[in-house]
C-alpha positions in Angstrom: 24.4 29.9 -50.5 24.6 27.1 -53.6 27.4 26.2 -56.2 26.8 29.6 -58.9 26.8 31.9 -56.0 30.7 31.1 -55.2 33.4 32.9 -56.1 36.3 30.8 -57.8 38.6 29.7 -55.6 41.1 32.2 -57.5 39.3 35.1 -55.3 40.3 35.3 -52.7 40.3 38.8 -49.8 43.7 39.9 -49.4 45.9 39.4 -46.0 44.0 41.9 -43.6 41.1 42.1 -44.5 38.1 42.3 -41.6 36.4 38.2 -42.9 32.8 36.7 -40.9 33.0 33.0 -40.6 30.5 31.5 -41.1 30.0 27.3 -39.9 27.1 25.2 -40.8 26.0 22.2 -39.5 25.6 19.4 -41.6 22.1 20.2 -42.3 23.1 23.1 -43.9 21.7 25.4 -40.7 23.7 28.0 -38.8 25.9 27.3 -35.9 28.4 29.8 -36.0 29.4 33.1 -37.0 33.2 34.8 -35.9 35.6 37.6 -37.2 38.2 37.2 -38.4 40.8 38.8 -40.6 42.6 37.4 -43.7 46.2 36.6 -44.1 48.4 35.9 -47.1 47.2 31.8 -48.8 48.7 30.2 -51.3 46.3 29.9 -54.1 42.8 27.5 -53.3 42.8 28.0 -49.4 41.7 30.7 -47.5 43.4 32.0 -44.2 42.5 33.6 -41.4 43.0 34.7 -37.9 40.4 34.5 -35.1 40.4 34.1 -31.5 38.1 31.9 -29.4 35.3 34.5 -28.2 33.0 31.9 -26.0 34.0 30.9 -22.9 36.5 27.9 -22.0 34.9 25.3 -23.4 36.5 21.5 -22.1 36.5 19.0 -24.5 37.8 15.8 -22.3 40.6 15.7 -25.1 40.9 19.7 -25.9 40.4 23.0 -24.2 39.3 25.9 -25.7 40.6 29.0 -23.9 38.7 32.8 -24.3 41.7 34.1 -26.6 43.1 31.1 -27.7 44.1 32.4 -31.2 42.7 30.1 -33.5 45.3 29.6 -37.5 42.4 28.9 -40.0 42.7 27.5 -43.1 40.4 26.9 -45.5 40.4 25.0 -48.5 38.9 26.2 -51.5 38.9 23.0 -53.5 39.1 20.5 -51.6 36.7 18.9 -48.5 38.4 20.1 -45.1 39.5 22.6 -42.9 42.4 22.7 -40.0 42.6 25.1 -37.0 45.9 25.6 -35.4 45.1 26.3 -31.5 47.0 28.8 -29.7 47.1 29.8 -26.4 46.6 33.8 -25.7 51.0 33.6 -25.3 51.7 31.7 -28.2 51.6 28.1 -27.0 50.0 25.2 -30.0 47.9 23.4 -28.9 47.4 21.4 -31.8 45.0 21.2 -34.5 41.5 20.7 -34.8 40.5 19.7 -38.8 36.9 19.8 -40.1 35.3 17.8 -42.8 33.8 20.3 -44.9 32.6 21.1 -48.2 34.7 22.9 -50.3 34.7 26.5 -48.1 33.3 30.0 -50.4 33.7 33.4 -50.0 30.2 36.1 -50.1 32.4 38.8 -50.4 33.7 39.1 -47.1 32.1 36.3 -45.6 33.6 33.1 -45.8 31.5 29.5 -45.4 32.8 26.3 -44.4 29.6 23.7 -44.3 31.0 20.7 -41.5 30.6 17.1 -42.2 30.4 14.7 -39.5 34.0 13.8 -38.7 36.5 15.9 -37.4 40.5 15.4 -36.7 42.5 16.6 -33.7 46.3 16.5 -34.1 48.4 16.7 -31.2 52.3 18.9 -31.3 53.4 15.4 -30.7 51.3 13.7 -34.3 48.9 11.9 -32.3 45.7 12.0 -33.3 42.1 11.5 -32.6 39.5 11.2 -34.8 35.7 12.4 -33.8 32.0 11.8 -35.1 32.2 9.6 -36.6 29.2 7.6 -34.9 27.6 11.3 -35.8 28.7 9.5 -39.2 26.8 6.4 -39.2 23.8 7.6 -37.5 23.6 9.8 -40.5 23.0 6.6 -42.3 25.4 8.6 -45.6 26.8 5.2 -46.5 23.3 3.7 -47.8 21.6 7.2 -48.1 24.5 8.7 -49.7 27.3 6.1 -50.9 29.3 9.2 -52.2 29.1 11.9 -49.5 29.9 8.8 -47.2 32.6 8.0 -49.2 34.2 11.9 -49.9 33.8 12.1 -45.5 35.9 8.8 -45.3 39.1 9.8 -47.5 38.9 13.2 -46.5 39.5 11.7 -43.6 42.5 9.9 -44.2 43.3 13.0 -46.8 43.3 15.2 -43.8 45.6 12.4 -41.6 48.0 12.2 -44.9 48.7 15.9 -45.0 49.4 15.7 -41.4 52.1 13.1 -41.4 53.9 14.9 -44.3 53.9 17.8 -42.8 52.1 19.9 -46.1 49.9 22.5 -46.3 48.5 23.7 -44.1 49.9 21.4 -41.1 53.0 23.0 -42.4 53.0 26.2 -40.6 52.9 24.9 -37.1 56.0 24.4 -34.7 57.5 21.0 -35.2 
């Protein structure tokens, strides 16, 4: 999807709209596709409720179980998203955040383009930065220094927003 086909950041789906959410890998190929339902969101954001529809995934630092509830917040203007993860019984597990290109809509399809670095933020405020080794292997520091710098700045901005409990982190239990 090219930039000229992307909707404007003010074009957000109405709450309750069924969405198809598509994750793109760093190389731009489709990595995952899953259903979600739009939630109310402020300008520049699309919020959605989705369920973990895949099998149990124990990452060692966070476990995704079938029917976990994901409250997903996609920035249409900033290079990241944040997923508040809850058990099917409502217990908050924490945040899984992705450094991305700004998300975009094409009708009722929401796209997000993953860019290597992820941030996990636990309910107690501890955090874990993931996949910086993948970023190093991509050699963006020399091939595309501007993109490399943007990825690191987005990682830092996510951590700052979480510490300040700014949106979207203000949406989860304290």
